[in-house]
C-alpha positions in Angstrom: 38.8 -13.1 -22.6 36.2 -13.7 -20.0 37.5 -17.0 -18.7 40.5 -15.5 -17.0 38.2 -14.4 -14.2 37.3 -18.0 -13.5 40.7 -19.2 -12.8 42.5 -16.1 -11.5 43.7 -16.2 -7.9 44.5 -12.5 -7.4 41.6 -10.5 -6.1 41.1 -7.1 -4.5 39.0 -7.2 -1.4 35.3 -6.9 -2.1 33.4 -5.6 0.9 29.8 -6.7 1.5 27.0 -4.5 0.3 26.2 -2.0 3.0 25.5 1.6 3.8 27.9 4.2 2.5 30.9 4.9 4.8 33.8 7.1 3.9 36.5 4.8 5.2 34.9 1.7 3.8 34.2 3.3 0.5 37.9 3.7 -0.1 38.3 -0.1 -0.4 35.0 -0.9 -2.0 34.6 -1.2 -5.7 33.7 2.1 -7.3 32.6 0.4 -10.5 30.9 -2.9 -11.5 33.2 -5.9 -11.7 32.6 -9.7 -11.8 33.2 -10.3 -8.1 30.9 -7.5 -7.1 28.2 -8.7 -9.6 28.3 -12.2 -8.2 28.3 -10.9 -4.6 25.1 -8.8 -5.3 23.4 -11.8 -6.9 24.4 -14.0 -4.0 23.1 -11.6 -1.4 19.8 -11.1 -3.2 19.2 -14.8 -4.0 20.1 -16.1 -0.5 18.0 -13.5 1.4 14.9 -14.7 3.3 12.5 -12.9 1.0 14.0 -14.5 -2.1 13.9 -17.9 -0.4 10.2 -17.4 0.1 9.8 -16.5 -3.6 11.7 -19.7 -4.6 9.5 -21.7 -2.3 6.4 -20.2 -3.9 7.7 -20.9 -7.5 8.5 -24.4 -6.6 5.1 -24.9 -5.1 3.3 -23.5 -8.2 5.5 -24.8 -11.0 5.8 -28.6 -11.6 8.9 -28.2 -13.8 10.8 -26.3 -11.2 9.7 -28.7 -8.5 11.0 -31.6 -10.5 14.4 -30.0 -11.2 14.8 -28.9 -7.6 14.0 -32.5 -6.4 16.5 -34.0 -8.9 19.2 -31.5 -8.0 18.8 -32.1 -4.2 19.3 -35.8 -4.7 22.2 -35.6 -7.2 26.0 -35.9 -6.5 27.4 -32.6 -5.4 30.8 -33.2 -7.1 29.7 -34.0 -10.6 25.9 -34.0 -11.3 25.0 -30.8 -9.5 27.8 -28.8 -11.2 26.7 -30.3 -14.5 23.1 -29.2 -13.9 24.3 -25.7 -13.1 26.4 -25.7 -16.2 23.4 -26.6 -18.3 21.5 -23.7 -16.7 24.4 -21.4 -17.6 24.2 -22.7 -21.2 20.5 -22.0 -21.2 21.1 -18.4 -20.0 23.8 -17.7 -22.6 21.7 -19.1 -25.5 18.5 -17.3 -24.5 20.1 -13.9 -25.2 18.9 -12.3 -28.4 17.8 -11.3 -31.0 20.7 -11.0 -33.4 23.0 -8.1 -32.8 22.2 -4.8 -34.6 24.9 -3.4 -36.9 26.2 0.1 -36.0 24.6 0.2 -32.5 26.0 2.8 -30.1 24.6 1.3 -26.9 23.2 -2.1 -25.8 20.4 -2.9 -23.3 19.2 -6.0 -21.6 15.7 -6.6 -20.2 13.6 -9.7 -19.4 10.2 -8.8 -17.9 7.5 -6.4 -19.3 8.2 -3.7 -16.8 11.9 -3.8 -17.6 11.0 -3.7 -21.4 8.9 -0.6 -20.7 11.7 1.0 -18.7 14.1 0.5 -21.6 11.5 2.0 -23.9 11.4 5.1 -21.7 15.2 5.4 -21.8 15.3 4.9 -25.6 12.6 7.6 -26.1 14.8 10.2 -24.3 17.6 9.8 -26.9 15.8 8.7 -30.1 18.9 9.5 -32.3 21.0 6.9 -30.4 21.1 3.5 -32.1 20.3 0.9 -29.5 20.9 -2.8 -29.6 18.0 -4.2 -27.5 18.7 -7.7 -26.1 16.1 -9.8 -24.2 16.0 -13.3 -22.7 13.7 -15.8 -24.3 13.5 -19.6 -24.8 12.6 -18.9 -28.4 16.2 -17.7 -29.1 17.9 -20.9 -27.9 18.3 -22.3 -31.4 18.7 -19.0 -33.2 21.5 -18.5 -35.8 24.9 -18.0 -34.2 24.0 -19.5 -30.9 26.0 -22.7 -31.6 29.1 -20.5 -31.5 28.3 -19.3 -28.0 27.6 -22.8 -26.9 30.9 -24.0 -28.2 32.8 -21.2 -26.4 31.0 -22.1 -23.1 31.8 -25.8 -23.6 35.4 -25.0 -24.3 35.7 -23.3 -20.9 33.7 -25.9 -19.0 36.7 -27.3 -17.2 37.6 -24.0 -15.7 34.0 -23.1 -14.9 33.4 -26.4 -13.1 35.7 -25.5 -10.2 33.4 -22.6 -9.4 30.3 -24.6 -9.9 31.4 -27.3 -7.5 31.9 -24.6 -4.8 28.3 -23.3 -5.5 26.9 -26.8 -5.3 28.5 -27.3 -1.9 27.2 -24.0 -0.5 23.8 -23.3 -2.0 20.6 -25.1 -3.0 19.6 -25.2 -6.7 17.7 -21.9 -7.2 20.3 -19.5 -5.6 23.2 -21.5 -7.0 21.7 -21.4 -10.6 21.1 -17.6 -10.3 24.7 -17.0 -9.1 26.1 -19.2 -11.8 24.1 -17.3 -14.4 25.7 -14.0 -13.4 29.0 -15.5 -14.6 27.4 -16.9 -17.7 26.0 -13.5 -18.7 29.3 -11.8 -17.9 31.1 -14.2 -20.2 28.6 -13.6 -23.0 28.6 -9.8 -22.7 32.4 -9.6 -22.3 32.6 -11.1 -25.8 30.0 -8.7 -27.0 31.8 -5.6 -25.9 35.2 -6.9 -27.0 33.8 -7.6 -30.5 31.8 -4.3 -30.9 34.0 -1.3 -30.1 31.2 1.1 -31.2 29.1 0.1 -28.2 29.8 2.9 -25.8 27.3 2.1 -23.1 25.2 -0.6 -21.4 21.6 0.3 -20.4 20.1 -1.9 -17.6 16.8 -1.8 -15.8 17.9 -3.7 -12.7 20.9 -3.5 -10.4 20.6 -7.0 -9.0 19.4 -9.4 -11.7 22.2 -11.7 -13.0 21.8 -10.5 -16.6 21.9 -6.8 -15.6 24.8 -6.9 -13.3 26.6 -9.4 -15.6 26.3 -6.8 -18.5 27.2 -3.9 -16.2 30.4 -5.7 -15.0 31.3 -6.6 -18.6 30.8 -3.0 -19.8 33.0 -1.5 -17.1 35.6 -4.2 -17.7 35.9 -2.8 -21.2 35.7 0.8 -20.3 32.1 1.3 -21.4 29.6 3.4 -19.5 26.7 1.9 -17.5 23.2 3.5 -17.5 20.8 2.3 -14.8 17.0 3.1 -14.8 14.9 1.6 -12.0 11.9 -0.5 -13.2 10.1 -0.4 -9.9 10.3 1.3 -6.5 13.3 0.3 -4.3 12.1 -1.3 -1.1 13.3 1.1 1.6 13.1 -1.5 4.3 14.1 -4.5 2.3 16.7 -6.9 3.6 19.1 -6.2 0.8 19.5 -2.9 -1.2 22.3 -3.4 -3.8 24.5 -0.4 -4.6 24.3 1.7 -7.8 27.7 1.8 -9.3 26.6 3.0 -12.7 27.9 6.1 -14.4 24.3 7.5 -14.8 21.1 6.6 -13.1 17.5 7.5 -14.0 15.1 7.4 -11.0 11.4 8.0 -10.5 12.1 10.5 -7.7 14.4 11.7 -5.0 13.1 9.1 -2.5 14.7 6.3 -4.5 18.1 8.1 -4.5 17.8 8.7 -0.7 17.1 5.0 -0.2 20.2 4.0 -2.0 22.3 6.5 -0.2 20.9 5.5 3.2 20.9 1.8 2.8 23.7 1.2 0.3 25.6 3.5 -2.1 24.8 5.5 -5.2 27.8 6.7 -7.1 26.0 7.6 -10.4 25.1 11.0 -11.7 21.3 11.0 -11.1 18.5 12.4 -13.3 14.8 12.2 -12.3 12.2 11.0 -14.9 9.1 10.4 -12.8 6.8 7.4 -12.8 5.8 5.9 -16.1 2.3 6.9 -17.3 0.4 10.1 -16.5 0.4 11.4 -13.0 -3.1 12.5 -11.9 -4.5 14.2 -8.8 -6.4 12.1 -6.4 -9.9 11.5 -7.5 -12.9 10.8 -5.3 -16.4 9.4 -5.9 -19.7 9.9 -4.1 -20.1 6.1 -3.9 -17.6 3.2 -3.9 -18.5 1.0 -6.8 -15.2 -0.9 -7.7 -12.6 -2.1 -5.3 -9.2 -3.4 -6.4 -7.0 -5.9 -4.7 -3.6 -6.0 -6.4 -1.5 -9.0 -5.5 2.2 -9.5 -5.2 4.5 -12.5 -4.4 3.7 -14.5 -1.3 0.0 -13.8 -1.3 -1.8 -15.3 1.6 -4.9 -16.9 0.0 -6.7 -17.3 3.3 -6.4 -13.6 4.0 -7.6 -12.8 0.5 -10.6 -15.0 0.9 -11.5 -13.4 4.2 -11.0 -9.9 2.8 -13.3 -10.5 -0.1 -16.0 -12.0 2.2 -15.7 -9.0 4.6 -16.0 -6.5 1.7 -19.1 -8.3 0.5 -20.8 -7.7 3.9 -20.6 -3.9 3.4 -20.8 -3.7 -0.4 -22.9 -6.6 -1.7 -23.1 -5.1 -5.2 -19.6 -3.7 -5.6 -17.3 -5.0 -8.3 -14.0 -6.5 -7.0 -11.0 -6.7 -9.3 -8.2 -9.0 -8.2 -5.1 -8.2 -10.2 -2.5 -10.9 -10.5 1.3 -10.5 -10.0 2.7 -9.7 -13.5 5.3 -12.6 -13.3 3.6 -15.8 -14.5 5.5 -18.0 -12.1 4.1 -16.0 -9.1 0.5 -15.9 -10.2 -2.1 -17.2 -7.8 -4.4 -19.9 -9.2 -8.0 -18.6 -9.0 -9.2 -22.2 -8.3 -7.0 -22.1 -5.2 -8.5 -18.8 -4.1 -11.9 -20.6 -4.1 -13.9 -17.4 -4.7 -17.0 -18.1 -6.7 -18.6 -14.6 -7.0 -19.9 -13.2 -10.3 -18.9 -9.7 -9.2 -15.3 -10.6 -8.4 -13.0 -10.9 -11.4 -9.3 -11.9 -11.8 -7.3 -9.9 -14.3 -4.2 -11.5 -15.9 -2.0 -9.4 -18.1 -4.5 -6.5 -18.5 -3.0 -3.0 -18.8 -2.2 -1.7 -15.3 -3.5 1.8 -16.1 -6.8 0.4 -17.1 -7.2 -1.6 -13.9 -6.2 1.4 -11.8 -8.7 3.7 -13.6 -11.5 1.1 -13.1 -11.1 1.2 -9.3 -12.3 3.6 -6.6 -10.1 2.0 -3.9 -7.1 -0.3 -4.3 -5.9 -2.6 -1.5 -2.3 -3.7 -1.7 0.2 -5.6 0.3 4.0 -5.1 0.0 3.8 -4.3 -3.7 5.4 -1.5 -5.6 2.2 -1.2 -7.6 0.9 1.0 -4.7 3.1 3.8 -6.1 1.5 3.4 -9.6 -1.9 3.6 -8.1 -1.5 6.8 -6.1 0.3 8.4 -9.0 -2.7 7.4 -11.1 -5.1 9.3 -8.8 -6.6 6.4 -6.8 -6.2 6.0 -3.0 -4.3 2.9 -1.7 -5.1 1.1 1.5 -2.1 -1.0 2.6 -2.9 -4.4 4.2 0.2 -5.9 5.7 -1.3 -9.3 6.3 -2.1 -9.8 2.5 1.3 -11.3 1.9 4.2 -13.0 3.7 6.6 -10.1 3.5 7.6 -8.0 6.5 5.6 -4.9 7.5 6.1 -2.0 5.2 8.9 -3.5 3.1 8.7 -0.6 0.6 8.7 2.1 3.3 5.5 3.7 1.9 3.7 3.7 5.4 6.8 5.0 7.1 7.0 8.0 4.7 3.2 8.5 4.9 2.8 8.0 1.2 0.1 5.4 1.7 -2.5 4.6 4.4 -2.2 1.5 6.5 -5.5 -0.3 7.2 -5.7 -3.0 10.0 -8.7 -4.5 8.2 -11.7 -3.6 6.1 -14.1 -1.2 7.9 -17.2 0.5 6.6 -15.6 3.9 7.0 -12.4 3.1 5.1 -13.2 5.4 2.2 -13.7 8.3 4.6 -10.4 7.5 6.3 -8.6 7.4 3.0 -10.1 10.8 2.0 -8.8 12.3 5.3 -5.3 10.8 4.9 -4.7 11.8 1.3 -6.1 15.3 1.6 -3.6 16.2 4.5 -1.5 19.3 3.5 2.0 18.1 2.6 0.9 14.7 1.1 1.5 16.0 -2.5 5.1 16.9 -1.6 5.7 13.3 -0.3 4.2 12.0 -3.5 6.5 14.2 -5.6 9.5 12.8 -3.8 8.5 9.4 -5.2 7.3 10.6 -8.6 9.2 13.7 -9.7 6.6 14.3 -12.4 3.7 14.6 -10.0 2.1 18.0 -10.3 4.7 19.6 -12.6 5.4 19.8 -16.3 6.8 16.4 -17.2 8.3 17.7 -20.5 10.8 19.9 -18.7 11.7 17.0 -16.4 12.4 14.6 -19.2 14.3 17.3 -21.2 16.7 17.7 -18.4 17.1 13.9 -18.0 17.7 13.6 -21.7 20.6 16.0 -21.5 22.3 14.1 -18.7 21.7 10.7 -20.5 23.0 12.0 -23.9 26.1 13.3 -22.3 27.0 9.9 -20.8 26.2 8.1 -24.0 28.6 10.3 -25.9 31.4 10.4 -23.4 33.1 7.3 -24.7 35.2 5.0 -22.5 34.9 5.9 -18.8 38.2 4.5 -17.4 41.5 3.0 -18.2 41.0 -0.8 -17.9 44.4 -1.9 -19.1 45.3 -3.1 -15.6 42.1 -4.6 -14.1 42.8 -7.5 -11.8 40.6 -10.5 -12.2 38.7 -11.7 -9.0 39.0 -14.9 -7.2 35.5 -16.3 -7.4 36.1 -18.5 -4.4 35.7 -15.4 -2.3 32.2 -14.6 -3.5 30.6 -18.0 -4.1 
């Protein structure tokens, strides 16, 4: 079962995630495994960008702040590993709903954009019976969860050795996320072992603990892994995890190029374009509505100054401030301190509706910029709007979006000149393969690739798969 990975001492070398190199690729894993999954999560969760997100969550959420404080003061030999084990239990028991009988594939998703990504994949192959799993606190006490809890408790002694190592090397948030990768691997290993009809795992992330845990469990049991990106891949991000899936569905060729340049992509790739309907750029005679779409690490002082500066030029304009979709990262409107009847904060409203309502959208380092230009509205990138590095997504570097130093009265004219340059549409199509073409033909070709992988059956002989030494990746 899954616990042999916790106590095994024999391990193939697992090289760090990095750009593809022929010599190095011969010793790197060609498929997902537990050690590789934990390594990806560790690299993501200990990066500077992730540390900033954790700091923001801790600042905004009292419950996380309390747990972090208690953890930092607890004994590293017993209490900290115990808290990490409780977190693992929470992860295992949050998986649901109840498993579907006769399913041919299984998916995992947590956030709305991931759910929508799985919706798109499922729509390509409507005749495939899909077991759709999500993570929710509402499922903690669901029927059958006691059995999963008992199995985890039965293996606690073996797991604790790994958790003590995590406690000595990482603070609570990264340690908990790394531990959860093992928790999900254990849960999904049992799922595949008990359901031989499940031929594939479908994931909407290649770095979240639940996604890589499922991918590693699937490959451990010879099942195929299908990966579909739920957001643009930051071309200049600190960490770009590899794609070791059997099949990958990307928005456009730019995403594949980013994986190949910054990491590895071993999957057969099909392009499906951006979600929603791609529209040509639309221009108005007069700017009436200005959007400011936020992401993690929003600098409230810059946002305040931006709104005040816009008001000097457009006293009667409507300003829409769109929140980050993840609740834990939303900015308190009271903290923004903007008391303007023409400035509104949207929370949970449909993205397409917010885009359509705007004449200009100002973004920081947010992947939503791609949604906006695909939806036919010009984007002005303001690097100072958040704490991330300049052009994390690479949109300015590729000339997909216009970079503004600050608001100026002629900004709309500058945007018109930038987005009407010959060749911009070709750049846009590299990010959204459906831009300017018949999307039905694109999706039909992707469906053929996807269906072939879903019906191929086991993808490798796993009778002799060595278990990793987790001490090497904690």
